C-alpha positions in Angstrom: 0.0 0.0 0.0 1.2 3.5 -0.9 -0.5 6.2 1.1 1.4 9.0 -0.6 -0.5 11.3 -3.0 0.6 11.1 -6.6 3.2 13.8 -7.6 0.8 15.6 -9.9 -1.9 15.7 -7.2 0.7 17.0 -4.6 1.6 19.9 -7.0 -2.1 20.8 -7.5 -2.7 20.6 -3.7 0.2 23.0 -3.0 -1.1 25.5 -5.6 -4.6 25.3 -4.3 -3.5 25.7 -0.7 -1.7 29.0 -1.5 -4.7 30.3 -3.3 -7.0 29.3 -0.4 -4.7 30.9 2.2 -4.1 34.1 0.2 -7.5 34.8 -1.4 -10.2 32.7 0.2 -9.5 32.6 4.0 -9.3 36.4 4.4 -12.8 36.8 2.8 -14.6 33.8 4.3 -16.5 35.8 6.8 -17.1 38.8 4.5 -19.4 36.8 2.2 -21.4 35.6 5.2 -21.8 39.0 6.7 -22.7 40.9 3.5 -24.7 38.2 1.7 -22.9 39.0 -1.5 -22.2 36.3 -4.1 -18.5 35.7 -4.9 -19.0 35.1 -8.6 -15.8 36.7 -9.7 -13.8 34.8 -7.2 -15.5 31.5 -8.1 -14.9 32.4 -11.8 -11.2 32.8 -11.0 -11.1 29.3 -9.5 -12.6 28.0 -12.7 -10.1 29.8 -14.8 -7.4 28.2 -12.7 -8.7 24.7 -13.5 -10.1 23.9 -10.0 -13.4 22.4 -11.3 -12.2 20.1 -14.1 -10.6 17.0 -12.5 -13.5 14.7 -13.2 -14.1 15.7 -16.8 -12.6 14.8 -20.2 -10.0 17.0 -21.8 -12.4 17.2 -24.8 -14.4 19.8 -22.8 -11.6 21.5 -20.9 -11.2 19.1 -18.1 -7.9 17.9 -16.6 -8.9 14.2 -16.1 -6.9 14.1 -12.9 -9.6 12.0 -11.3 -11.7 11.7 -8.1 -8.9 11.7 -5.6 -7.5 14.9 -7.1 -10.9 16.5 -7.0 -11.3 15.6 -3.4 -7.9 17.0 -2.5 -8.8 20.3 -4.2 -12.1 20.4 -2.4 -10.5 19.9 0.9 -7.9 22.6 0.4 -10.4 25.1 -0.8 -12.7 24.4 2.2 -9.8 25.1 4.5 -9.8 28.7 3.2 -13.6 29.1 2.6 -16.1 26.3 3.2 -18.7 27.8 0.8 -16.2 28.3 -2.0 -15.9 24.5 -2.2 -19.5 24.3 -3.4 -18.7 25.0 -7.0 -16.3 22.1 -6.9 -19.3 19.9 -6.0 -21.7 21.6 -8.4 -19.6 22.6 -11.4 -17.5 19.5 -11.2 -20.3 17.1 -10.5 -22.9 18.7 -12.9 -20.3 18.8 -15.7 -19.6 15.1 -15.2 -23.4 14.3 -15.5 -23.7 16.5 -18.5 -20.8 14.8 -20.2 -22.2 11.3 -19.5 -25.9 12.0 -20.2 -26.5 15.1 -22.3 -26.5 15.6 -26.1 -23.5 16.9 -27.9 -25.0 20.4 -28.3 -25.4 20.9 -24.6 -22.0 19.3 -23.9 -20.1 21.5 -26.2 -22.0 24.7 -25.3 -22.1 24.3 -21.5 -19.3 22.2 -20.1 -16.4 24.5 -21.0 -18.3 27.5 -19.6 -19.1 25.6 -16.4 -15.6 24.3 -15.8 -14.3 27.8 -16.5 -16.5 29.4 -13.9 -18.5 31.4 -16.4 -21.7 29.5 -15.9 -23.2 27.7 -12.9 -25.6 24.6 -13.0 -27.7 23.5 -10.0 -29.2 20.1 -9.1 -32.9 19.9 -8.5 -34.1 16.7 -6.8 -35.7 17.5 -3.4 -39.3 18.7 -3.3 -41.3 20.3 -0.5 -43.0 17.0 0.2 -40.3 14.5 -0.7 -36.5 14.1 -0.4 -35.1 10.6 0.2 -38.3 9.0 -1.1 -38.0 9.8 -4.8 -41.1 7.8 -5.6 -43.1 10.5 -3.9 -41.9 13.2 -6.4 -44.8 15.1 -8.0 -42.9 17.4 -10.4 -43.8 16.1 -13.9 -42.7 16.4 -17.5 -45.2 15.8 -20.3 -44.3 15.4 -23.9 -46.0 17.9 -26.3 -44.8 17.6 -29.9 -41.1 18.5 -30.0 -41.0 19.8 -26.4 -41.2 18.7 -22.8 -43.5 20.7 -20.5 -42.3 20.7 -16.9 -44.6 21.6 -13.9 -43.8 21.4 -10.2 -41.6 22.8 -7.5 -38.1 21.9 -6.2 -36.8 22.7 -2.7 -33.4 23.0 -1.1 -31.6 23.8 -4.3 -28.0 25.0 -3.7 -26.9 27.9 -5.9 -30.4 28.3 -7.3 -30.4 32.1 -7.1 -27.3 32.3 -9.3 -27.6 29.3 -11.5 -27.7 29.6 -15.3 -29.2 26.2 -15.8 -30.7 23.3 -13.8 -30.6 19.6 -13.9 -34.2 18.7 -13.0 -35.7 15.4 -12.0 -39.3 15.0 -13.1 -41.9 12.2 -13.3 -42.5 11.0 -16.9 -44.4 7.9 -15.9 -46.5 8.8 -12.8 -47.4 5.2 -11.9 -43.9 3.8 -11.9 -42.4 5.3 -8.7 -38.7 6.1 -8.9 -38.5 4.0 -12.1 -40.6 6.7 -13.9 -38.2 9.6 -13.1 -36.3 11.3 -15.9 -33.6 14.0 -15.9 -33.8 17.2 -17.9 -31.5 20.1 -18.7 -33.4 23.4 -18.1 -31.9 26.9 -18.7 -33.0 29.3 -16.0 -34.1 31.9 -18.6 -36.9 29.6 -19.7 -40.4 31.1 -19.6 -42.4 29.9 -16.6 -39.4 29.4 -14.3 -39.2 31.3 -11.0 -37.0 31.0 -7.9 -36.9 32.4 -4.4 -34.2 32.4 -1.7 -34.1 30.8 1.7 -32.8 32.5 4.8 -30.5 29.8 6.0 -28.4 30.0 9.2 -25.3 29.1 7.2 -24.1 28.8 3.6 -25.0 32.4 2.9 -22.9 32.6 -0.2 -24.4 29.5 -1.7 -27.8 31.1 -2.3 -30.0 28.1 -1.6 -33.7 28.3 -2.3 -36.6 26.9 -4.2 -37.3 26.5 -7.9 -40.8 26.7 -9.5 -41.8 25.4 -12.9 -45.1 26.6 -14.3 -45.4 24.9 -17.7 -41.7 25.4 -18.6 -41.1 24.3 -22.1 -37.7 22.8 -23.2 -36.7 21.0 -26.4 -37.2 17.2 -26.6 -33.4 16.8 -26.9 -32.9 18.3 -23.4 -33.9 14.9 -21.9 -30.7 13.6 -20.3 -29.9 9.9 -20.5 -32.7 7.3 -20.9 -36.3 8.1 -20.5 -37.5 6.9 -17.1 -33.9 6.1 -15.9 -32.9 9.5 -14.7 -32.8 8.6 -11.0 -30.5 5.5 -11.1 -28.3 7.2 -13.7 -27.8 10.3 -11.7 -27.6 8.6 -8.3 -24.2 7.2 -9.4 -22.9 10.7 -8.8 -24.0 10.6 -5.1 -21.2 8.4 -4.0 -18.5 10.9 -4.9 -20.6 13.9 -3.8 -21.0 12.4 -0.3 -17.3 12.1 0.0 -16.7 15.6 -1.2 -19.2 17.0 1.2 -17.3 15.3 4.0 -14.0 16.6 2.8 -15.4 20.1 2.9 -16.2 19.6 6.6 -12.7 18.1 7.1 -11.1 21.2 5.6 -13.1 23.5 7.9 -12.3 21.4 10.9 -8.6 21.2 10.2 -8.3 24.9 9.7 -10.0 25.4 13.0 -7.7 23.0 14.7 -4.6 24.7 13.3 -5.8 28.1 14.3 -6.5 26.8 17.8 -3.1 25.1 18.0 -1.5 28.6 17.5 -3.9 30.2 20.0 -3.1 27.7 22.9 0.6 28.4 22.6 0.1 32.1 22.8 -2.7 32.5 25.3 -1.4 32.3 28.9 -3.1 31.4 32.2 -1.4 31.1 35.6 1.9 32.2 34.1 2.2 29.7 31.3 0.6 29.0 27.9 -2.7 27.2 28.3 -1.5 24.6 25.8 0.6 23.1 28.6 -2.6 22.0 30.4 -3.8 18.5 29.6 -7.4 19.7 29.9 -6.6 21.9 26.8 -4.3 19.5 25.0 -6.4 16.4 25.1 -9.7 17.7 23.6 -7.7 19.2 20.7 -5.7 16.0 20.2 -8.9 14.0 20.2 -10.5 16.3 17.6 -7.4 16.1 15.4 -7.3 12.3 15.6 -11.0 12.0 14.5 -10.6 14.4 11.7 -7.4 12.7 10.4 -9.1 9.3 10.4 -12.0 10.7 8.4 -9.7 12.4 5.9 -7.8 9.2 5.3 -11.0 7.2 4.8 -12.3 9.8 2.3 -9.1 9.7 0.3 -9.3 5.9 0.3 -12.9 6.0 -1.0 -11.9 8.4 -3.8 -9.0 6.2 -4.7 -11.4 3.3 -5.0 -13.5 5.3 -7.4 -10.5 6.0 -9.5 -9.7 2.3 -9.6 -13.2 1.4 -10.7 -14.0 -0.3 -7.4 -17.5 -0.1 -6.0 -17.5 2.4 -3.1 -21.1 3.0 -2.2 -20.7 1.7 1.4 -17.5 3.6 1.9 -19.0 6.8 0.7 -21.9 6.4 3.1 -19.5 5.7 6.0 -17.7 9.0 5.2 -20.9 10.9 5.2 -22.6 9.2 8.2 -19.6 9.8 10.6 -17.5 12.5 9.0 -19.5 15.7 9.5 -20.3 14.8 13.1 -16.7 14.4 14.0 -15.9 17.7 12.2 -18.7 19.6 13.9 -17.5 18.3 17.2 -13.9 19.4 16.4 -15.0 22.9 15.4 -17.1 23.2 18.6 -14.1 22.1 20.7 -12.0 24.8 19.0 -14.7 27.4 19.9 -14.7 26.3 23.5 -10.9 26.4 23.8 -11.0 30.1 22.7 -13.3 30.9 25.6 -16.0 33.5 25.2 -14.1 35.2 22.3 -14.7 32.0 20.3 -18.4 32.6 20.6 -18.3 36.0 19.0 -18.7 36.7 15.3 -15.2 38.2 15.3 -13.8 34.7 15.0 -14.8 32.2 12.3 -15.7 29.2 14.5 -19.4 30.1 14.7 -19.6 30.4 11.0 -17.8 27.2 10.4 -20.3 25.5 12.8 -23.3 27.0 11.0 -21.9 26.0 7.6 -20.9 22.4 8.5 -24.1 21.7 10.3 -26.0 22.1 7.0 -24.1 19.2 5.5 -25.9 16.8 7.8 -29.0 17.2 5.6 -27.3 17.2 2.2 -27.5 14.2 -0.1 -29.0 12.0 2.6 -29.1 12.4 6.4 -26.9 10.3 8.7 -29.8 7.9 9.1 -30.1 7.4 5.4 -26.3 6.7 5.2 -26.7 4.0 7.9 -29.5 2.4 5.9 -27.2 2.3 2.8 -24.3 0.9 4.9 -26.6 -1.8 6.2 -27.9 -2.7 2.7 -24.4 -2.9 1.3 -22.9 -4.8 4.2 -25.8 -7.2 5.1 -28.0 -7.3 2.0 -31.3 -5.9 0.8 -33.4 -8.4 2.7 -32.9 -6.5 5.9 -34.3 -3.2 4.5 -37.6 -1.9 5.8 -38.8 -0.5 2.5 
């Protein structure tokens, strides 16, 4: 076993770390406090090639693979948790477009998305359904050379800034999740509307709802096979769950590093507080948990690059990772005393941001169901 990162990935990681330290970290709290969208900064990350590791060189990708994409995500999140979101969305949506869309959409959109010029959001969850895809009520009906989409999607990250959406809709209402198809929908389509949420975290991500009132798109905007949109797109969830976890790892590790400096400088009873085991041990425990999660995430992405099934491993990352990271950030806040509780320091924001990951792409309970299914077989499932 070789646990070293490949040389090309190491070089990319060093470059991204410098960018994250110099440009992202100083502005992390700014975007949260102002509510502004960092489009130009995110465009710059695209121009530097941050989003293209998963995609073919035919469309501007670097083809570095899943492990490289995970390392970049982790490094970006150390500087700014929310600036890692375009790595999820631009990288992941470009991969889906490359695999499932027609050539016109591929050629027009993938280079712009990877370059940070355009953003594409993912629309699956609805006000009345999330994990249970069979309960979806958004529908797409064929009408001549067009599809007509009607319904509402909820909890859409980047919806307020997205230039296009990948939308799941029922095309066979009686077939449960087997009747779900996937469509490419530009946000300038007539009949489309959106509204923002007032989330406690993720301010820069502009999460919200999307409404489709008879939105018409060309027939060729169907992605993949009719009625197979859900299983085709769900293959992306394994990598996204690991990337979400690595975002939390990045935020936690940055907090631990900052706290490590603090406990050597802050004094009590005539000596640095870091000399007290009551301070050392909680921070060491937090560091140990986060290191273990990071290593398991990297292993899972390596498995993906090797073509090895990794559904269970991705669910393990997601089910345990964010909880360890949240606990680590909270420990760092505690060790800073009351100043850690103020908005002057970033710990409260990192807590708010990482807590949101508990609900993304399947809750911890859903991940445990997946682990049980993969480890012990479908016969133990309750649905």
